[in-house]
C-alpha positions as CSV (number, residue, x, y, z in Angstrom):
1,M,0.0,0.0,0.0
2,K,2.8,2.4,0.9
3,K,4.6,1.6,-2.3
4,T,1.5,2.3,-4.3
5,L,1.0,5.7,-2.6
6,L,4.6,6.6,-3.1
7,S,4.5,5.8,-6.8
8,A,1.4,8.0,-7.2
9,L,3.0,10.9,-5.5
10,M,6.1,10.6,-7.7
11,L,4.0,10.6,-10.8
12,C,2.1,13.6,-9.7
13,S,5.4,15.5,-9.0
14,L,6.5,14.7,-12.5
15,S,3.2,15.7,-14.1
16,L,1.6,18.5,-12.1
17,A,-0.8,19.3,-15.0
18,A,-2.3,15.8,-14.7
19,C,-2.6,15.6,-10.9
20,G,-2.8,19.1,-9.6
21,D,-5.2,22.0,-10.0
22,D,-2.9,24.4,-11.9
23,E,-4.5,26.2,-14.8
24,P,-3.3,25.0,-18.3
25,V,-0.5,27.0,-19.8
26,T,-1.8,29.4,-22.5
27,P,0.1,28.9,-25.8
28,P,1.8,31.9,-27.4
29,D,-0.1,34.1,-29.8
30,E,0.2,32.4,-33.2
31,T,-1.7,35.0,-35.2
32,P,0.1,35.5,-38.4
33,E,1.5,38.9,-39.3
34,V,-0.8,40.9,-41.6
35,K,1.1,42.1,-44.7
36,Y,0.2,44.4,-47.6
37,N,-2.1,46.5,-45.4
38,T,-0.6,49.9,-46.3
39,V,-0.1,51.7,-49.6
40,A,3.6,51.5,-49.2
41,A,3.5,47.7,-48.6
42,V,1.2,47.1,-51.6
43,N,3.5,49.2,-53.9
44,Q,6.7,47.6,-52.6
45,A,5.3,44.1,-53.1
46,L,4.7,44.7,-56.8
47,E,7.7,46.9,-57.7
48,G,10.1,45.3,-60.1
49,K,7.9,42.2,-60.5
50,T,6.4,40.5,-63.5
51,L,2.8,39.4,-63.1
52,V,1.1,36.9,-65.4
53,M,-2.6,36.0,-65.9
54,E,-3.4,33.0,-68.0
55,G,-5.5,29.8,-68.1
56,T,-8.2,29.6,-65.4
57,N,-6.9,32.8,-63.8
58,I,-8.6,34.7,-66.6
59,P,-12.2,35.4,-65.5
60,P,-15.1,34.9,-67.8
61,F,-16.1,38.6,-67.4
62,P,-12.9,40.7,-67.6
63,Q,-13.8,44.4,-66.9
64,G,-17.4,43.0,-66.4
65,I,-17.6,42.3,-70.1
66,P,-18.4,38.7,-71.3
67,E,-15.3,37.2,-72.9
68,N,-17.7,35.8,-75.6
69,M,-19.0,39.2,-76.6
70,N,-17.8,41.2,-79.6
71,L,-17.2,44.8,-78.4
72,G,-14.7,45.8,-81.1
73,A,-11.5,47.2,-79.6
74,A,-12.9,46.6,-76.1
75,T,-13.4,42.8,-76.7
76,Q,-12.2,40.9,-73.6
77,C,-11.2,37.5,-75.1
78,Y,-7.7,36.9,-73.7
79,H,-5.0,34.2,-74.1
80,K,-2.6,35.8,-71.6
81,V,-1.8,39.1,-70.0
82,T,1.6,40.0,-68.7
83,M,2.3,43.1,-66.5
84,T,5.8,44.4,-65.6
85,I,5.9,47.0,-62.8
86,A,8.5,49.8,-62.7
87,G,8.1,53.0,-60.7
88,N,4.8,51.5,-59.4
89,K,3.4,51.7,-62.9
90,P,2.5,48.6,-65.0
91,T,3.4,48.0,-68.6
92,V,0.6,45.7,-69.8
93,A,1.2,43.3,-72.6
94,P,-1.9,41.4,-73.7
95,E,-2.2,38.4,-76.0
96,M,-5.7,38.1,-77.3
97,G,-7.5,34.9,-77.7
98,T,-9.7,34.1,-80.7
99,L,-13.4,35.1,-80.7
100,S,-15.5,33.1,-83.2
101,G,-19.1,33.2,-84.1
102,A,-19.5,36.9,-83.2
103,A,-19.1,38.8,-86.5
104,S,-20.8,42.0,-85.5
105,V,-20.3,44.3,-82.5
106,G,-22.6,43.4,-79.7
107,S,-23.1,39.8,-80.8
108,M,-22.1,36.7,-78.8
109,G,-19.8,34.0,-79.8
110,T,-17.1,31.7,-78.3
111,C,-13.8,32.8,-76.8
112,D,-11.0,30.4,-77.6
113,R,-8.4,31.3,-75.0
114,A,-5.9,28.8,-76.4
115,T,-5.5,30.3,-79.8
116,V,-3.7,33.7,-80.1
117,S,-5.3,36.1,-82.6
118,A,-3.3,39.2,-81.9
119,T,-0.6,40.8,-79.7
120,P,-1.4,44.4,-79.3
121,T,1.3,46.9,-78.5
122,P,2.0,47.0,-74.8
123,Y,0.6,50.1,-73.0
124,V,2.0,51.8,-69.9
125,A,0.1,53.4,-67.1
126,Q,0.6,57.1,-66.7
127,E,-0.7,57.1,-63.1
128,V,-1.6,54.5,-60.5
129,L,-3.5,55.4,-57.4
130,V,-3.7,52.9,-54.5
131,E,-5.8,54.0,-51.5
132,N,-8.2,52.8,-48.8
133,V,-6.1,49.8,-47.9
134,A,-7.9,47.5,-45.4
135,A,-6.1,47.0,-42.1
136,D,-6.4,43.3,-42.4
137,G,-4.8,43.3,-45.9
138,T,-7.9,42.0,-47.6
139,C,-8.6,44.9,-50.0
140,F,-7.4,48.1,-51.5
141,D,-8.9,50.5,-54.0
142,V,-7.0,51.1,-57.2
143,R,-7.2,53.3,-60.3
144,Y,-4.9,52.8,-63.4
145,T,-4.8,55.8,-65.8
146,Y,-3.6,55.0,-69.3
147,N,-3.5,57.1,-72.5
148,G,-7.2,57.5,-73.5
149,F,-8.8,55.3,-70.8
150,A,-8.7,54.3,-67.1
151,Q,-9.6,51.3,-65.0
152,E,-10.7,51.3,-61.4
153,G,-11.9,49.0,-58.8
154,R,-10.4,46.9,-55.9
155,G,-7.6,44.5,-55.5
156,Q,-5.8,42.2,-53.0
157,I,-2.4,40.7,-52.7
158,S,-2.4,37.2,-51.1
159,Q,-0.7,37.1,-47.8
160,D,2.0,34.7,-49.1
161,G,2.8,37.4,-51.7
162,T,2.3,35.1,-54.7
163,K,-0.9,36.4,-56.3
164,L,-2.5,39.8,-57.1
165,S,-6.3,39.7,-57.6
166,L,-7.9,42.6,-59.4
167,E,-11.6,43.3,-59.9
168,I,-11.3,46.3,-62.1
169,F,-13.6,48.0,-64.7
170,F,-13.4,50.8,-67.2
171,A,-13.7,54.0,-65.2
172,G,-17.2,55.3,-64.8
173,K,-18.7,52.0,-66.0
174,A,-19.1,50.2,-62.6
175,Q,-20.8,50.8,-59.3
176,N,-20.4,49.1,-55.9
177,A,-16.9,47.9,-56.9
178,K,-14.8,49.5,-54.1
179,C,-13.5,48.2,-50.8
180,A,-16.3,50.1,-49.0
181,N,-18.7,47.6,-50.7
182,G,-16.7,44.6,-49.6
183,P,-13.5,42.8,-50.6
184,V,-12.7,41.5,-54.0
185,G,-15.4,39.3,-55.4
186,T,-18.2,40.7,-53.3
187,T,-21.6,40.6,-55.0
188,G,-23.7,43.6,-55.8
189,V,-21.5,45.1,-58.6
190,L,-23.4,46.9,-61.4
191,V,-21.7,47.3,-64.8
192,D,-22.7,49.4,-67.8
193,I,-21.5,47.8,-71.1
194,G,-23.8,49.9,-73.3
195,A,-27.4,49.5,-72.0
196,G,-27.2,51.1,-68.6
197,P,-26.0,49.6,-65.2
198,K,-26.9,46.0,-64.8
199,A,-25.8,43.3,-62.3
200,L,-22.5,41.7,-63.0
201,L,-23.3,38.3,-64.4
202,G,-20.3,36.4,-63.2
203,N,-16.7,36.4,-62.0
204,A,-14.7,39.5,-63.1
205,T,-11.6,39.0,-60.8
206,Q,-8.4,38.8,-62.7
207,V,-5.7,36.8,-60.9
208,Y,-2.0,37.4,-61.6
209,T,0.8,35.2,-60.5
210,I,3.6,37.4,-59.1
211,Q,7.0,36.2,-60.4
């Protein structure tokens, strides 16, 4: 009996958590650091980088426009888009896919992303404005100004720094597409592609791999 009691006391002395009334030790705070939650952090993460959108990272509604729709020079059927960032300004080099079955402007056809139909001259942003960056790094408002047109909306850099998501539209053609309306991909966006503002019909988020 004495040996049994002694053994129990020794076990308790070696494992106070199991035998005593001490409160469990609280583990250290393992909350990951939030990155890309300031304008400077967003710009620094992209500076000098090459960003590529291709394959399934191309949304079916770039700029809110169906990729299967013939909109003349604004047609959004892409094979690949590459952006290089210098001085916080992107140079955009698109490779267009092939739109078939849509002979006239405004008609619908089929976007063949795999077949390149044209490689327009790359265009360079004259101004980039990043603002209203969320404290948790989930969203920032952005406006890109080019020669003759502009794009605006919201974006996000993944916390591992490997992807840039952009939900952007031709300036003045979208409503409810800012961080105040929710992070990238939030429903409720209205887009005007020629017949007044209408609900965005699908995914417009462009996803670029940061290289």
